[in-house]
DSSP file (Angstrom, degrees, kcal/mol; ACC not computed):
  #  RESIDUE AA STRUCTURE BP1 BP2  ACC     N-H-->O    O-->H-N    N-H-->O    O-->H-N    TCO  KAPPA ALPHA  PHI   PSI    X-CA   Y-CA   Z-CA
    1    1 A M              0   0    0      0, 0.0     2,-0.4     0, 0.0    10,-0.2   0.000 360.0 360.0 360.0 124.3  -80.1  -18.2   31.9
    2    2 A E  E     -A   10   0A   0      8,-1.1     8,-1.2     2,-0.0     2,-0.4  -0.948 360.0-124.4-117.9 135.5  -80.1  -16.7   35.4
    3    3 A E  E     +A    9   0A   0     -2,-0.4     6,-0.2     6,-0.2     3,-0.1  -0.644  29.5 172.0 -77.2 129.6  -81.9  -13.5   36.4
    4    4 A Q        -     0   0    0      4,-1.8     2,-0.3     1,-0.5     5,-0.1   0.153  67.2 -49.4-118.5  14.4  -79.5  -10.9   38.0
    5    5 A G  S    S-     0   0    0      3,-0.2    -1,-0.5     1,-0.1     3,-0.4  -0.844  77.0 -64.0 137.1-177.5  -81.9   -8.1   38.1
    6    6 A E  S    S+     0   0    0     -2,-0.3    -1,-0.1     1,-0.2     3,-0.0   0.815 131.4  29.5 -77.3 -28.4  -84.2   -6.4   35.6
    7    7 A D  S    S+     0   0    0     -3,-0.1    68,-2.2     1,-0.1     2,-0.4   0.165 110.6  70.1-118.9  19.3  -81.5   -5.2   33.3
    8    8 A E  E     + B   0  74A   0     -3,-0.4    -4,-1.8    66,-0.2     2,-0.3  -0.992  51.8 165.8-140.1 131.8  -78.7   -7.8   33.7
    9    9 A R  E     -AB   3  73A   0     64,-2.4    64,-3.5    -2,-0.4     2,-0.5  -0.950  27.0-136.7-139.4 158.5  -78.6  -11.4   32.6
   10   10 A I  E     -AB   2  72A   0     -8,-1.2    -8,-1.1    -2,-0.3     2,-0.4  -0.982  23.8-175.3-118.9 126.8  -76.1  -14.2   32.3
   11   11 A Y  E     - B   0  71A   0     60,-2.7    60,-3.1    -2,-0.5     2,-0.6  -0.916  22.2-145.6-118.7 145.4  -76.2  -16.4   29.2
   12   12 A T  E     - B   0  70A   0     -2,-0.4    58,-0.2    58,-0.2    -2,-0.0  -0.962  24.1-158.5-105.1 114.6  -74.1  -19.5   28.2
   13   13 A I  E     - B   0  69A   0     56,-3.3    56,-1.9    -2,-0.6     2,-0.3  -0.837   6.6-142.2-100.8 117.7  -73.7  -19.3   24.5
   14   14 A P  E     - B   0  68A   0      0, 0.0    54,-0.2     0, 0.0     3,-0.2  -0.601  14.0-172.9 -77.6 136.9  -72.9  -22.5   22.6
   15   15 A L    >   +     0   0    0     52,-3.1     3,-1.4    -2,-0.3     4,-0.2  -0.064  45.1 121.0-118.8  31.6  -70.4  -22.1   19.7
   16   16 A R  G >   +     0   0    0      1,-0.3     3,-1.8     2,-0.2     4,-0.2   0.819  64.8  68.9 -65.3 -30.4  -70.6  -25.6   18.3
   17   17 A A  G >  S+     0   0    0      1,-0.3     3,-1.4    -3,-0.2    -1,-0.3   0.620  79.3  81.1 -66.2 -10.5  -71.8  -24.2   14.9
   18   18 A V  G X  S+     0   0    0     -3,-1.4     3,-1.9     1,-0.3    -1,-0.3   0.805  76.6  71.7 -62.6 -29.0  -68.3  -22.7   14.5
   19   19 A K  G <  S+     0   0    0     -3,-1.8    -1,-0.3     1,-0.3    -2,-0.2   0.702  87.5  63.3 -62.7 -19.3  -67.0  -26.1   13.3
   20   20 A K  G <  S+     0   0    0     -3,-1.4    -1,-0.3    -4,-0.2    -2,-0.2   0.618  90.1  82.5 -81.5 -11.6  -68.9  -25.7   10.1
   21   21 A A  S <  S-     0   0    0     -3,-1.9     5,-0.1    -4,-0.2    -3,-0.0  -0.540  98.1 -88.4 -86.7 157.0  -66.8  -22.7    9.1
   22   22 A P    >   -     0   0    0      0, 0.0     3,-2.1     0, 0.0     4,-0.4  -0.313  44.1-109.0 -59.1 151.2  -63.4  -23.1    7.4
   23   23 A R  G >  S+     0   0    0      1,-0.3     3,-1.1     2,-0.2     4,-0.3   0.851 117.0  52.6 -54.1 -40.9  -60.6  -23.3   10.1
   24   24 A W  G 3  S+     0   0    0      1,-0.2    -1,-0.3     2,-0.1     4,-0.1   0.526 111.5  47.1 -78.2  -4.2  -59.2  -19.9    9.3
   25   25 A K  G <> S+     0   0    0     -3,-2.1     4,-2.2    -7,-0.1    -1,-0.2   0.305  80.0 103.9-113.0   7.3  -62.6  -18.2    9.8
   26   26 A R  H <> S+     0   0    0     -3,-1.1     4,-2.1    36,-0.4    37,-0.2   0.868  79.8  45.8 -67.8 -40.9  -63.7  -19.8   13.0
   27   27 A S  H  > S+     0   0    0     35,-1.8     4,-2.0    -4,-0.3    -1,-0.2   0.894 113.7  50.7 -69.1 -37.2  -63.1  -17.0   15.5
   28   28 A K  H  > S+     0   0    0     34,-0.2     4,-1.7     1,-0.2    -2,-0.2   0.904 111.5  48.4 -63.3 -40.6  -64.7  -14.5   13.1
   29   29 A R  H  X S+     0   0    0     -4,-2.2     4,-2.3     2,-0.2    -2,-0.2   0.857 107.2  56.7 -66.6 -36.1  -67.7  -16.9   12.8
   30   30 A A  H  X S+     0   0    0     -4,-2.1     4,-2.3     2,-0.2    -2,-0.2   0.905 105.9  49.8 -62.8 -42.2  -67.9  -17.2   16.6
   31   31 A I  H  X S+     0   0    0     -4,-2.0     4,-2.4     1,-0.2    -1,-0.2   0.913 110.8  50.0 -62.0 -42.5  -68.2  -13.4   17.0
   32   32 A A  H  X S+     0   0    0     -4,-1.7     4,-2.5     1,-0.2    -2,-0.2   0.890 110.2  50.5 -63.5 -39.4  -71.0  -13.4   14.4
   33   33 A L  H  X S+     0   0    0     -4,-2.3     4,-2.7     2,-0.2    -2,-0.2   0.891 109.8  50.3 -65.5 -39.9  -72.8  -16.3   16.4
   34   34 A I  H  X S+     0   0    0     -4,-2.3     4,-2.5     2,-0.2     5,-0.2   0.934 112.3  46.9 -63.3 -46.0  -72.5  -14.4   19.6
   35   35 A R  H  X S+     0   0    0     -4,-2.4     4,-2.4     1,-0.2     5,-0.2   0.927 113.5  48.6 -60.2 -45.5  -74.0  -11.3   18.0
   36   36 A E  H  X S+     0   0    0     -4,-2.5     4,-1.9     2,-0.2    -2,-0.2   0.918 112.7  48.0 -61.3 -46.2  -76.8  -13.3   16.4
   37   37 A F  H  X S+     0   0    0     -4,-2.7     4,-2.3     1,-0.2    -2,-0.2   0.929 114.6  45.0 -60.7 -48.5  -77.6  -15.1   19.7
   38   38 A L  H  X S+     0   0    0     -4,-2.5     4,-2.3     1,-0.2     6,-0.3   0.861 111.1  52.0 -70.4 -35.3  -77.7  -11.9   21.8
   39   39 A M  H  X S+     0   0    0     -4,-2.4     4,-1.4    -5,-0.2     5,-0.3   0.897 112.7  47.2 -65.2 -39.1  -79.7   -9.9   19.2
   40   40 A R  H  < S+     0   0    0     -4,-1.9    -2,-0.2    -5,-0.2    -1,-0.2   0.910 118.5  39.4 -67.3 -42.9  -82.3  -12.8   19.2
   41   41 A H  H  < S+     0   0    0     -4,-2.3    -2,-0.2     1,-0.2    -1,-0.2   0.753 124.5  35.0 -84.4 -24.5  -82.5  -13.1   23.0
   42   42 A T  H  < S-     0   0    0     -4,-2.3    -3,-0.2    -5,-0.2    -1,-0.2   0.620  88.9-140.8-103.6 -15.0  -82.4   -9.4   24.0
   43   43 A K     <  +     0   0    0     -4,-1.4     2,-0.3    -5,-0.3    -4,-0.1   0.871  48.8 150.9  55.0  40.6  -84.3   -7.9   21.1
   44   44 A A        -     0   0    0     -6,-0.3    -1,-0.2    -5,-0.3    35,-0.1  -0.710  48.0-146.9-101.2 153.2  -81.9   -5.0   21.0
   45   45 A E  S    S+     0   0    0     34,-0.6     2,-0.4    -2,-0.3    35,-0.2   0.856  85.5  40.6 -83.1 -38.3  -81.0   -2.9   18.0
   46   46 A Y  E     -c   80   0A   0     33,-2.9    35,-1.8     2,-0.0     2,-0.4  -0.916  65.5-169.4-118.7 139.6  -77.4   -2.2   19.0
   47   47 A L  E     -c   81   0A   0     -2,-0.4     2,-0.5    33,-0.2    35,-0.2  -0.994   5.3-163.0-130.9 129.6  -74.9   -4.5   20.7
   48   48 A I  E     -c   82   0A   0     33,-2.9    35,-2.9    -2,-0.4     2,-0.4  -0.957   9.9-154.3-113.0 119.7  -71.6   -3.7   22.2
   49   49 A L  E     -c   83   0A   0     -2,-0.5    35,-0.2    33,-0.2    33,-0.0  -0.800  20.7-124.3 -93.1 132.6  -69.1   -6.5   22.8
   50   50 A G     >  -     0   0    0     33,-2.8     4,-2.0    -2,-0.4     5,-0.2  -0.276  16.6-115.5 -73.6 160.2  -66.6   -6.0   25.6
   51   51 A N  H  > S+     0   0    0      1,-0.2     4,-2.7     2,-0.2     5,-0.2   0.881 114.0  55.0 -61.5 -40.8  -62.8   -6.2   25.1
   52   52 A T  H  > S+     0   0    0      1,-0.2     4,-2.0     2,-0.2    -1,-0.2   0.885 108.2  49.0 -64.7 -37.7  -62.5   -9.2   27.4
   53   53 A L  H  > S+     0   0    0     30,-0.2     4,-1.9     2,-0.2    -1,-0.2   0.928 112.5  47.7 -65.2 -45.7  -65.1  -11.2   25.4
   54   54 A N  H  X S+     0   0    0     -4,-2.0     4,-2.1     1,-0.2    -2,-0.2   0.908 112.2  49.5 -61.7 -43.1  -63.3  -10.3   22.2
   55   55 A E  H  X S+     0   0    0     -4,-2.7     4,-0.6     1,-0.2    -1,-0.2   0.864 108.1  54.2 -66.2 -35.5  -59.9  -11.3   23.6
   56   56 A K  H >< S+     0   0    0     -4,-2.0     3,-0.5    -5,-0.2     4,-0.3   0.903 109.7  47.3 -64.5 -41.0  -61.3  -14.6   24.9
   57   57 A I  H 3< S+     0   0    0     -4,-1.9     3,-0.4     1,-0.2    -2,-0.2   0.916 120.0  37.8 -65.9 -42.8  -62.6  -15.6   21.5
   58   58 A W  H >< S+     0   0    0     -4,-2.1     3,-1.8     1,-0.2    -1,-0.2   0.387  86.7 105.2 -90.7   3.8  -59.3  -14.6   19.7
   59   59 A E  T << S+     0   0    0     -4,-0.6    -1,-0.2    -3,-0.5    -2,-0.1   0.853  88.9  33.9 -54.5 -42.4  -57.1  -15.9   22.6
   60   60 A R  T 3  S-     0   0    0     -3,-0.4     3,-0.3     1,-0.4     4,-0.3   0.096 122.3-100.3-104.0  22.4  -56.0  -19.1   20.7
   61   61 A G    <   -     0   0    0     -3,-1.8    -1,-0.4     1,-0.2     3,-0.2  -0.355  51.8 -55.1  92.8-172.8  -56.0  -17.5   17.2
   62   62 A S  S    S+     0   0    0      1,-0.2   -35,-1.8    -3,-0.1   -36,-0.4   0.629 127.7  54.8 -82.3 -13.4  -58.5  -17.6   14.4
   63   63 A Q  S    S+     0   0    0     -3,-0.3    -1,-0.2     1,-0.2    -2,-0.1   0.685 107.0  42.9 -96.3 -18.7  -58.6  -21.4   14.2
   64   64 A K        +     0   0    0     -4,-0.3    -4,-0.3    -3,-0.2    -1,-0.2  -0.541  63.9 166.6-133.3  69.8  -59.5  -22.5   17.7
   65   65 A P        -     0   0    0      0, 0.0    -8,-0.1     0, 0.0    -7,-0.1  -0.365  48.9 -85.8 -73.5 163.4  -62.2  -20.4   19.5
   66   66 A P        -     0   0    0      0, 0.0     3,-0.1     0, 0.0    -9,-0.0  -0.276  29.4-127.0 -66.9 158.1  -63.8  -21.8   22.7
   67   67 A S  S    S+     0   0    0      1,-0.2   -52,-3.1    -3,-0.1     2,-0.3   0.721  89.3   9.1 -81.1 -21.2  -66.7  -24.2   22.4
   68   68 A R  E     -B   14   0A   0    -54,-0.2     2,-0.4   -53,-0.2    -1,-0.2  -0.984  65.1-156.3-153.4 157.5  -69.0  -22.1   24.7
   69   69 A V  E     -B   13   0A   0    -56,-1.9   -56,-3.3    -2,-0.3     2,-0.5  -0.999  12.5-140.8-138.9 136.4  -68.8  -18.7   26.4
   70   70 A R  E     -B   12   0A   0     -2,-0.4    16,-2.1   -58,-0.2     2,-0.4  -0.883  29.1-173.0 -97.6 127.1  -70.5  -17.3   29.5
   71   71 A V  E     -BD  11  85A   0    -60,-3.1   -60,-2.7    -2,-0.5     2,-0.6  -0.957  22.2-146.0-127.6 135.3  -71.6  -13.7   28.9
   72   72 A R  E     -BD  10  84A   0     12,-3.1    12,-2.5    -2,-0.4     2,-0.5  -0.902  22.1-161.6 -97.7 123.5  -73.1  -11.0   31.3
   73   73 A V  E     -BD   9  83A   0    -64,-3.5   -64,-2.4    -2,-0.6     2,-0.4  -0.920   9.6-177.7-112.2 126.2  -75.5   -8.8   29.4
   74   74 A T  E     -BD   8  82A   0      8,-2.5     8,-2.9    -2,-0.5     2,-0.6  -0.969  24.2-131.6-123.1 139.8  -76.6   -5.4   30.7
   75   75 A R  E     + D   0  81A   0    -68,-2.2     6,-0.2    -2,-0.4     3,-0.1  -0.798  23.5 177.9 -90.8 119.2  -79.1   -3.1   29.1
   76   76 A E        -     0   0    0      4,-1.7     2,-0.2    -2,-0.6    -1,-0.2   0.889  69.8  -6.4 -87.8 -45.5  -77.7    0.4   28.9
   77   77 A E  S    S-     0   0    0      3,-1.2     3,-0.3     1,-0.0    -1,-0.1  -0.700  91.1 -81.0-133.8-172.9  -80.6    2.1   27.1
   78   78 A E  S    S+     0   0    0     -2,-0.2   -33,-0.1     1,-0.2    -2,-0.0   0.884 129.2  23.1 -63.2 -38.2  -83.8    0.8   25.6
   79   79 A D  S    S+     0   0    0    -35,-0.1   -33,-2.9   -34,-0.1   -34,-0.6   0.301 110.0  82.8-113.8   8.7  -82.1   -0.3   22.3
   80   80 A T  E     -c   46   0A   0     -3,-0.3    -4,-1.7   -35,-0.2    -3,-1.2  -0.953  50.7-177.4-120.6 134.0  -78.5   -0.7   23.4
   81   81 A V  E     -cD  47  75A   0    -35,-1.8   -33,-2.9    -2,-0.4     2,-0.4  -0.982  12.2-152.6-129.5 139.5  -77.0   -3.8   25.1
   82   82 A R  E     -cD  48  74A   0     -8,-2.9    -8,-2.5    -2,-0.4     2,-0.5  -0.942   8.4-160.2-113.1 134.3  -73.5   -4.4   26.4
   83   83 A A  E     +cD  49  73A   0    -35,-2.9   -33,-2.8    -2,-0.4     2,-0.3  -0.962  12.9 176.2-117.2 126.5  -72.0   -7.9   26.6
   84   84 A E  E     - D   0  72A   0    -12,-2.5   -12,-3.1    -2,-0.5     2,-0.2  -0.907  35.6-100.9-125.4 154.4  -69.0   -8.8   28.9
   85   85 A L  E     - D   0  71A   0     -2,-0.3     2,-0.5   -14,-0.2   -14,-0.2  -0.526  32.7-131.5 -72.7 138.0  -67.2  -12.0   29.7
   86   86 A V              0   0    0    -16,-2.1   -16,-0.2    -2,-0.2    -1,-0.0  -0.810 360.0 360.0 -90.4 128.4  -68.2  -13.6   33.0
   87   87 A E              0   0    0     -2,-0.5    -1,-0.1   -16,-0.0   -16,-0.0   0.339 360.0 360.0-125.0 360.0  -65.1  -14.6   35.1
């Protein structure tokens, strides 16, 4: 985790726990893990996942999501957080 300012952070989210889901549910489980991780670490009520992040998870279909993802998180309001893929 690197500080980029008071309202922006970069996280590397491990998605190894996806392997415990059935093959055809793995990308859906990866999205749930990302949401769970970010809600825990940002303590926000609402989370908005960006299009690029969603496309990266589903890029190779529902059976083969990436093993880790780097995400830039910005706080839009007090209770709203936006997550985008870092490239």
